[in-house]
Backbone as a chain_set.jsonl record, in Angstrom:
{"seq": "MPQPIRAQGLRSMIHSAIGVELARQRDDGSIDPTDSTRVAKEAARSGKTKEIPYAEILQALVFASQALAEPAWLDAAQKIATLRRW", "coords": {"N": [[29.404, 5.141, -23.435], [26.945, 7.202, -21.963], [23.962, 8.352, -23.623], [23.139, 11.756, -24.306], [20.466, 13.426, -22.63], [17.779, 14.291, -24.491], [16.087, 17.327, -25.29], [13.311, 17.105, -25.913], [12.733, 14.587, -24.903], [13.174, 15.029, -22.197], [11.177, 16.926, -21.671], [8.962, 15.31, -22.064], [9.274, 13.443, -19.977], [8.939, 15.132, -17.773], [6.286, 16.031, -18.145], [4.975, 13.586, -17.832], [5.621, 12.848, -15.149], [4.546, 15.025, -13.686], [1.919, 14.781, -14.428], [1.146, 12.447, -13.068], [1.159, 13.332, -10.395], [-0.765, 15.389, -10.522], [-3.031, 13.911, -11.144], [-3.473, 12.614, -8.774], [-4.117, 14.628, -7.058], [-6.45, 16.132, -4.938], [-9.475, 18.173, -4.885], [-9.153, 20.004, -2.783], [-6.459, 20.332, -2.646], [-4.996, 18.428, -1.345], [-3.148, 15.327, -1.496], [-3.947, 12.198, -2.755], [-3.095, 9.261, -1.228], [-3.681, 6.635, -1.84], [-2.873, 4.765, -3.914], [-0.19, 4.62, -3.46], [2.835, 2.938, -2.831], [4.472, 3.275, -0.719], [4.006, 5.591, 0.932], [2.455, 6.168, 4.012], [2.769, 3.55, 4.611], [5.394, 2.524, 4.796], [8.255, 2.845, 6.957], [10.126, 5.768, 7.567], [13.57, 6.942, 7.647], [13.674, 8.145, 10.083], [12.046, 6.641, 11.593], [9.408, 7.197, 11.735], [6.215, 6.855, 10.132], [6.115, 7.12, 6.624], [5.206, 10.152, 5.05], [3.199, 12.201, 2.844], [5.168, 14.06, 0.644], [4.695, 17.093, 0.606], [6.054, 19.573, 0.262], [8.06, 18.951, -1.586], [6.532, 18.166, -3.788], [5.151, 20.535, -4.346], [7.324, 22.183, -5.025], [8.253, 20.839, -7.317], [6.048, 21.205, -9.016], [6.06, 24.011, -9.341], [8.642, 24.521, -10.455], [8.501, 22.933, -12.793], [6.337, 24.115, -14.067], [7.388, 26.605, -14.74], [9.54, 25.845, -16.355], [8.328, 24.575, -18.533], [6.384, 26.292, -19.381], [3.706, 26.074, -18.334], [1.189, 27.32, -16.987], [-1.079, 26.423, -15.571], [-0.198, 24.508, -13.836], [0.8, 25.954, -11.766], [-1.489, 26.677, -10.436], [-2.219, 24.271, -9.241], [-0.068, 24.018, -7.521], [-0.538, 26.222, -5.904], [-2.859, 25.405, -4.603], [-1.825, 23.422, -2.934], [-0.135, 24.974, -1.328], [-2.015, 26.588, -0.062], [-3.554, 24.675, 1.298], [-1.629, 23.689, 3.079], [-1.108, 25.93, 4.471], [0.995, 27.709, 3.836]], "CA": [[29.112, 6.455, -22.911], [25.498, 7.423, -22.031], [23.449, 9.35, -24.562], [22.598, 12.94, -23.623], [19.015, 13.517, -22.612], [17.316, 15.258, -25.46], [15.106, 18.254, -24.728], [11.956, 16.568, -26.049], [12.613, 13.48, -23.953], [13.067, 15.618, -20.863], [9.827, 17.497, -21.576], [8.043, 14.179, -21.945], [9.408, 12.911, -18.623], [8.338, 16.097, -16.844], [4.832, 15.942, -18.311], [4.534, 12.319, -17.257], [5.734, 12.905, -13.688], [3.586, 15.998, -13.169], [0.599, 14.186, -14.653], [0.874, 11.513, -11.973], [0.822, 14.113, -9.194], [-2.034, 16.086, -10.746], [-4.106, 12.91, -11.093], [-3.687, 12.238, -7.376], [-4.475, 15.795, -6.256], [-7.878, 16.362, -4.703], [-9.893, 19.574, -5.072], [-8.647, 20.86, -1.694], [-5.004, 20.405, -2.75], [-4.358, 17.253, -0.737], [-2.745, 14.269, -2.419], [-4.506, 10.898, -2.39], [-2.009, 8.285, -1.15], [-4.243, 5.294, -1.973], [-2.089, 3.872, -4.774], [1.225, 4.675, -3.104], [3.376, 1.708, -2.241], [5.338, 3.63, 0.405], [3.41, 6.584, 1.838], [1.555, 5.618, 5.03], [3.004, 2.105, 4.729], [6.783, 2.27, 5.178], [8.881, 3.746, 7.92], [11.234, 6.593, 7.09], [14.786, 6.757, 8.454], [13.39, 8.647, 11.432], [11.215, 5.668, 12.285], [8.013, 7.581, 11.554], [5.613, 6.417, 8.879], [6.318, 8.098, 5.551], [4.091, 11.04, 4.739], [3.25, 12.815, 1.514], [6.155, 15.157, 0.636], [4.033, 18.241, -0.023], [7.014, 20.602, -0.149], [8.727, 18.488, -2.808], [5.555, 18.196, -4.878], [4.949, 21.948, -4.666], [8.526, 22.653, -5.725], [8.255, 20.236, -8.651], [5.021, 21.874, -9.814], [6.504, 25.37, -9.67], [9.768, 24.454, -11.398], [8.038, 22.389, -14.072], [5.485, 25.14, -14.672], [8.266, 27.617, -15.324], [10.374, 25.244, -17.402], [7.551, 24.182, -19.71], [5.328, 27.293, -19.619], [2.416, 25.451, -18.015], [0.686, 28.089, -15.844], [-2.079, 25.674, -14.803], [0.488, 23.763, -12.781], [0.929, 26.865, -10.631], [-2.749, 26.588, -9.698], [-2.11, 23.073, -8.406], [0.895, 24.355, -6.472], [-1.215, 27.146, -4.986], [-3.769, 24.605, -3.777], [-1.019, 22.789, -1.888], [0.307, 26.025, -0.407], [-3.182, 26.986, 0.731], [-3.855, 23.544, 2.181], [-0.594, 23.582, 4.112], [-1.01, 27.262, 5.096], [2.344, 28.232, 3.612]], "C": [[27.61, 6.718, -23.043], [25.123, 8.518, -23.028], [22.943, 10.559, -23.784], [21.073, 12.913, -23.67], [18.604, 14.622, -23.581], [16.191, 16.085, -24.843], [13.689, 17.693, -24.797], [11.734, 15.402, -25.085], [12.445, 13.978, -22.53], [11.682, 16.227, -20.66], [8.795, 16.386, -21.353], [8.086, 13.583, -20.534], [8.754, 13.833, -17.605], [6.819, 16.03, -16.927], [4.286, 14.677, -17.668], [4.533, 12.37, -15.733], [4.711, 13.858, -13.08], [2.165, 15.462, -13.342], [0.197, 13.218, -13.555], [0.439, 12.277, -10.726], [-0.521, 14.824, -9.357], [-3.217, 15.122, -10.669], [-4.436, 12.511, -9.662], [-4.151, 13.405, -6.51], [-5.992, 15.935, -6.166], [-8.188, 17.85, -4.865], [-9.344, 20.513, -4.004], [-7.127, 20.996, -1.704], [-4.289, 19.221, -2.143], [-4.072, 16.206, -1.811], [-3.28, 12.938, -1.902], [-3.393, 9.853, -2.39], [-2.443, 6.842, -1.432], [-3.366, 4.34, -2.782], [-0.593, 3.871, -4.461], [1.66, 3.36, -2.475], [4.217, 1.999, -1.011], [4.695, 4.564, 1.425], [2.365, 5.899, 2.715], [1.729, 4.105, 5.215], [4.401, 1.779, 5.245], [7.246, 3.262, 6.227], [10.028, 4.493, 7.242], [12.456, 6.321, 7.972], [14.576, 7.19, 9.9], [12.591, 7.652, 12.261], [9.731, 5.971, 12.16], [7.51, 7.046, 10.219], [5.769, 7.516, 7.829], [5.037, 8.859, 5.266], [4.247, 11.589, 3.33], [4.21, 13.999, 1.564], [5.608, 16.403, -0.069], [5.021, 19.3, -0.502], [7.708, 20.214, -1.46], [7.78, 18.534, -4.001], [5.301, 19.639, -5.312], [6.133, 22.491, -5.466], [8.573, 22.095, -7.145], [7.237, 20.919, -9.556], [5.467, 23.269, -10.251], [7.637, 25.332, -10.703], [9.315, 23.973, -12.776], [7.163, 23.396, -14.806], [6.323, 26.189, -15.377], [9.066, 27.058, -16.501], [9.596, 24.974, -18.683], [6.4, 25.131, -20.018], [3.938, 26.671, -19.481], [1.821, 26.159, -16.798], [-0.355, 27.354, -15.007], [-1.431, 24.886, -13.666], [0.725, 24.638, -11.56], [-0.352, 26.872, -9.792], [-2.728, 25.386, -8.756], [-1.147, 23.317, -7.248], [0.254, 25.279, -5.434], [-2.189, 26.411, -4.077], [-3.018, 23.935, -2.625], [-0.593, 23.823, -0.858], [-0.833, 26.478, 0.5], [-3.534, 25.91, 1.753], [-2.887, 23.501, 3.368], [-0.399, 24.884, 4.891], [0.404, 27.827, 5.035], [2.275, 29.603, 3.002]], "O": [[27.043, 6.49, -24.112], [25.868, 9.474, -23.241], [22.374, 10.398, -22.705], [20.476, 12.435, -24.634], [19.059, 15.76, -23.468], [15.444, 15.606, -23.989], [12.941, 17.799, -23.826], [10.65, 15.263, -24.519], [11.671, 13.42, -21.752], [11.081, 16.064, -19.598], [7.875, 16.528, -20.547], [7.043, 13.258, -19.966], [8.089, 13.368, -16.679], [6.14, 15.979, -15.902], [3.236, 14.71, -17.025], [3.554, 11.978, -15.098], [4.08, 13.536, -12.073], [1.31, 15.677, -12.483], [-0.967, 13.174, -13.157], [-0.54, 11.908, -10.077], [-1.324, 14.854, -8.424], [-4.285, 15.487, -10.179], [-5.565, 12.111, -9.374], [-4.535, 13.206, -5.357], [-6.708, 15.867, -7.165], [-7.282, 18.677, -4.969], [-9.095, 21.687, -4.279], [-6.564, 21.699, -0.865], [-3.1, 19.02, -2.393], [-4.675, 16.207, -2.884], [-3.083, 12.597, -0.736], [-2.805, 9.581, -3.437], [-1.641, 5.921, -1.275], [-3.146, 3.206, -2.356], [0.181, 3.19, -5.134], [0.932, 2.757, -1.686], [4.639, 1.071, -0.322], [4.822, 4.359, 2.632], [1.511, 5.156, 2.231], [0.929, 3.462, 5.894], [4.569, 0.857, 6.044], [6.705, 4.359, 6.363], [10.788, 3.927, 6.456], [12.374, 5.555, 8.932], [15.213, 6.673, 10.818], [12.47, 7.798, 13.478], [8.891, 5.117, 12.442], [8.29, 6.816, 9.295], [5.576, 8.696, 8.119], [3.942, 8.296, 5.242], [5.301, 11.455, 2.709], [4.081, 14.857, 2.438], [6.005, 16.722, -1.189], [4.834, 19.868, -1.578], [7.915, 21.057, -2.334], [8.186, 18.902, -5.103], [5.244, 19.931, -6.507], [5.948, 23.178, -6.47], [8.904, 22.824, -8.08], [7.519, 21.184, -10.725], [5.269, 23.655, -11.403], [7.585, 26.039, -11.71], [9.7, 24.541, -13.799], [7.241, 23.516, -16.029], [5.998, 26.61, -16.487], [9.241, 27.729, -17.518], [10.128, 25.122, -19.783], [5.532, 24.808, -20.83], [3.114, 26.739, -20.393], [1.935, 25.652, -15.682], [-0.493, 27.651, -13.82], [-2.069, 24.632, -12.645], [0.839, 24.131, -10.444], [-0.299, 27.053, -8.576], [-3.168, 25.48, -7.61], [-1.39, 22.871, -6.127], [0.481, 25.128, -4.233], [-2.328, 26.76, -2.905], [-3.504, 23.884, -1.495], [-0.679, 23.579, 0.345], [-0.631, 26.721, 1.69], [-3.779, 26.203, 2.923], [-3.296, 23.3, 4.512], [0.374, 24.936, 5.848], [0.938, 28.343, 6.017], [3.311, 30.214, 2.737]]}, "num_chains": 1, "name": "protein.A"}
């Protein structure tokens, strides 16, 4: 039977995942796809080349900010919203 995810382990995973996105975010809010192995390289199911999932990244930043009381992550989310004119 799998072990339950402990709260500290979950916090650590969130910090790690958000850290990756923040490291790739440019000052204007765009995400640098340079090190991506899929974005701009692989085709999606639609046949189009995969693009950066800005909506998913924004949602992750907002949820993680609220879950871990990290208000600075909301600033990063706001940059994306401004960039995308949402």
